[in-house]
C-alpha positions as CSV (number, residue, x, y, z in Angstrom):
1,A,63.8,136.9,110.4
2,A,65.3,135.5,113.3
3,A,69.1,135.8,113.0
4,V,70.7,132.2,112.9
5,T,73.5,132.2,115.3
6,P,77.0,130.1,113.6
7,A,76.0,127.3,116.1
8,R,72.6,127.1,115.3
9,E,73.7,127.1,111.8
10,D,75.9,124.3,111.7
11,S,73.9,122.1,113.9
12,A,70.6,122.6,111.5
13,R,73.5,121.7,109.1
14,A,74.5,118.7,111.0
15,Q,70.5,117.4,111.2
16,I,70.3,117.5,107.4
17,A,73.9,116.4,106.5
18,V,73.0,112.7,104.4
19,A,75.5,109.9,105.7
20,P,77.2,108.5,102.8
21,P,76.2,105.1,101.9
22,P,78.0,102.2,103.4
23,K,80.9,101.2,101.1
24,A,79.7,97.8,99.1
25,K,81.1,94.5,100.2
26,P,83.3,92.6,97.8
27,A,81.7,89.9,95.8
28,A,83.3,87.1,97.3
29,E,82.0,88.0,100.8
30,R,78.7,88.7,99.7
31,I,78.9,85.0,98.3
32,A,80.3,82.9,101.2
33,S,79.4,83.2,104.6
34,A,81.8,82.3,107.6
35,T,80.5,78.5,107.7
36,G,78.5,76.4,105.5
37,P,78.6,72.8,103.8
38,Y,80.1,73.8,100.5
39,S,83.3,74.9,98.9
40,V,85.1,75.0,95.9
41,R,88.5,73.5,95.1
42,V,90.2,76.0,92.8
43,G,93.8,74.3,92.5
44,S,96.1,71.3,93.1
45,Y,99.7,72.4,93.2
46,A,102.9,70.2,93.1
47,N,104.6,73.1,94.8
48,A,103.2,74.2,98.3
49,T,104.6,77.7,98.0
50,N,102.6,78.3,94.7
51,A,99.4,76.8,96.5
52,E,99.9,79.5,99.6
53,A,100.2,82.5,97.0
54,F,97.3,81.4,95.1
55,A,95.4,81.2,98.6
56,R,96.5,84.7,99.7
57,K,95.8,86.0,96.4
58,L,91.8,84.4,96.8
59,R,92.1,86.2,100.5
60,S,92.9,89.5,99.3
61,Q,90.2,89.7,96.9
62,G,87.4,88.6,100.2
63,Y,87.6,85.1,99.8
64,Q,87.6,82.2,102.7
65,T,90.8,79.9,101.7
66,R,92.4,76.6,103.0
67,V,95.1,74.7,101.8
68,S,95.4,71.0,102.2
69,R,97.9,68.4,101.7
70,V,96.8,65.4,99.9
71,R,98.4,62.4,98.7
72,G,98.0,61.3,95.1
73,Q,98.8,58.5,93.0
74,G,102.7,57.4,92.9
75,K,102.5,58.7,96.5
76,K,103.3,62.8,95.5
77,M,101.6,65.0,97.6
78,W,99.8,68.0,96.2
79,S,98.5,71.3,97.8
80,V,94.8,71.9,97.2
81,V,93.7,75.1,97.5
82,H,90.0,75.6,98.2
83,I,87.8,78.6,98.7
84,T,85.1,77.2,102.1
85,G,82.3,78.6,103.5
86,F,79.1,78.2,101.0
87,R,76.0,77.8,102.7
88,D,74.5,76.3,99.8
89,A,75.5,75.0,96.3
90,V,74.4,77.9,94.4
91,A,76.7,79.9,95.7
92,A,79.5,77.8,95.4
93,E,78.4,77.6,92.0
94,R,78.7,81.3,90.9
95,A,82.1,81.5,93.2
96,A,83.4,78.9,91.0
97,A,82.2,80.6,87.7
98,A,83.8,83.7,88.7
99,I,87.0,82.0,89.5
100,A,87.0,80.2,86.1
101,R,86.5,83.6,84.6
102,D,89.2,85.9,86.6
103,H,91.7,83.3,87.2
104,D,91.9,80.9,84.3
105,A,91.5,77.8,86.5
106,Q,88.9,75.0,86.6
107,P,87.4,75.1,89.9
108,M,85.3,72.2,91.3
109,V,82.4,72.5,93.8
110,V,82.7,70.1,97.0
111,A,80.1,68.9,99.6
112,T,82.3,69.7,102.9
113,R,80.1,67.8,105.4
114,A,76.2,66.5,105.4
């Protein structure tokens, strides 16, 4: 039998080594695309700091968020948190269901553009 030198042995191991499987993307990343005509309105806050904190929490979970300021009845300003970028209503509905389950929220799917 032929002797295997250490260099050859290392090369042989390298050739048969199996690469680890790629890390799974977070659920939010799998559902949301970079751009899309649907968003999920996840909360409205009288306090802008609370809205920004919730948006940060959602971003840390892989969601793409934005906070908009809107004037409500009585001229009160609200900060509204949206998860954006869904390609279709089905993907947005799945995200809305996950948000409702995980964050005790009442999200609503919104068509953001035609």
